[in-house]
C-alpha positions in Angstrom: 0.7 -10.0 -25.4 -1.4 -7.2 -24.2 -0.2 -3.6 -24.1 0.5 -2.3 -20.6 -1.6 0.7 -19.8 -1.0 2.7 -16.6 -3.9 5.0 -15.4 -2.8 7.7 -13.0 -5.6 9.7 -11.6 -6.7 10.4 -8.0 -10.4 10.3 -8.9 -11.7 6.7 -8.0 -14.6 7.0 -10.5 -12.7 8.0 -13.4 -10.0 5.4 -12.5 -12.6 2.6 -12.4 -14.3 3.8 -15.4 -11.1 3.9 -17.4 -10.2 0.3 -15.9 -13.2 -1.4 -16.8 -13.3 0.2 -20.4 -9.7 -0.9 -21.1 -9.2 -4.1 -19.0 -10.4 -6.5 -21.8 -8.0 -5.1 -24.4 -4.9 -4.1 -22.3 -3.1 -5.2 -19.1 -4.3 -2.1 -16.9 -2.6 -0.7 -13.9 -3.7 2.2 -11.8 -1.9 4.7 -9.5 -3.5 7.6 -7.4 -0.5 9.7 -6.6 3.0 10.7 -7.6 4.9 7.9 -5.5 2.6 5.2 -6.6 2.9 6.3 -10.3 6.6 6.2 -10.2 6.8 2.8 -8.5 4.4 1.3 -11.0 5.9 2.7 -14.0 9.4 1.6 -12.8 8.0 -2.0 -12.1 5.7 -2.5 -15.2 7.3 -0.3 -17.8 3.9 0.7 -19.4 3.7 1.4 -23.2 0.7 3.9 -22.7 0.1 6.0 -19.7 -3.2 7.9 -19.2 -2.3 10.8 -16.9 -4.0 13.4 -14.7 -1.9 16.2 -13.7 -3.5 17.3 -10.3 -2.4 14.5 -8.1 -1.4 14.2 -4.5 0.5 15.7 -2.8 -0.1 19.1 -4.9 -3.8 19.0 -5.9 -3.8 22.8 -6.5 -1.1 22.6 -9.2 -0.1 20.4 -12.0 3.4 19.9 -10.6 3.0 16.3 -9.5 1.5 15.2 -12.7 4.4 17.0 -14.7 6.8 15.0 -12.6 5.2 11.7 -13.6 5.4 12.8 -17.2 9.1 13.7 -16.8 9.7 10.3 -15.1 8.0 8.2 -17.7 9.1 9.9 -20.9 12.7 10.3 -19.4 12.9 6.6 -18.6 10.8 5.2 -21.3 11.1 7.5 -24.3 9.0 5.3 -26.6 6.1 5.0 -24.1 3.0 7.1 -25.1 1.5 9.5 -22.7 -2.0 10.8 -23.0 -2.8 13.7 -20.6 -6.3 14.0 -19.3 -6.8 17.0 -17.2 -9.3 20.0 -16.3 -6.2 22.2 -16.2 -6.3 23.0 -20.0 -4.9 26.4 -20.3 -2.3 27.1 -23.0 0.7 27.2 -20.7 -0.1 23.8 -19.2 -0.7 22.2 -22.7 2.6 23.8 -23.8 4.5 22.4 -20.7 3.1 18.9 -21.4 4.1 19.0 -25.2 7.5 20.2 -24.0 7.7 17.1 -21.9 6.9 14.7 -24.5 3.1 14.1 -23.9 1.7 12.5 -27.2 -1.8 13.9 -26.6 -3.9 16.2 -24.3 -7.8 15.7 -23.5 -9.6 18.2 -21.4 -11.7 16.9 -18.6 -14.5 15.9 -18.8 -14.1 13.7 -21.8 -16.1 11.0 -23.4 -15.0 7.5 -23.9 -15.0 7.5 -27.5 -12.8 10.4 -27.7 -10.3 8.7 -25.3 -10.5 5.5 -27.4 -9.7 7.5 -30.8 -6.9 9.2 -29.0 -5.4 5.9 -27.8 -5.8 4.4 -31.2 -4.0 7.6 -32.6 -1.1 7.7 -30.6 -0.7 3.9 -30.1 -1.8 2.4 -33.4 -0.5 -1.0 -32.4 -3.2 -1.2 -29.7 -6.0 -3.5 -30.8 -9.2 -1.8 -29.8 -12.3 -3.9 -30.4 -14.2 -0.6 -30.0 -13.0 0.3 -33.6 
């Protein structure tokens, strides 16, 4: 059975790139905003989430992404969360860590770094790239 991965990002290009990179190895789900992320997490119970912080309806702050992080880690504490964001200041990183994020990558990121982070936080993931 494939590991379920939820990609939460409002940038279609990033979402598509991640989907096509991961879809052979994982069951990949996507969401573009806070409500759809919560719905997909509730229905599919992902083992790994790749989460942008700046999501609708609050694109100018990380609050929507932090709410998604709270929801996922509160409901599925064993689920891994990899935050990918351009908002990489120390305060944001600390907030993510405090809420249970397993890893933080700054945008822009390269795919090899992302795959290495996935392998590190979810070693049960079988990645053909390794």
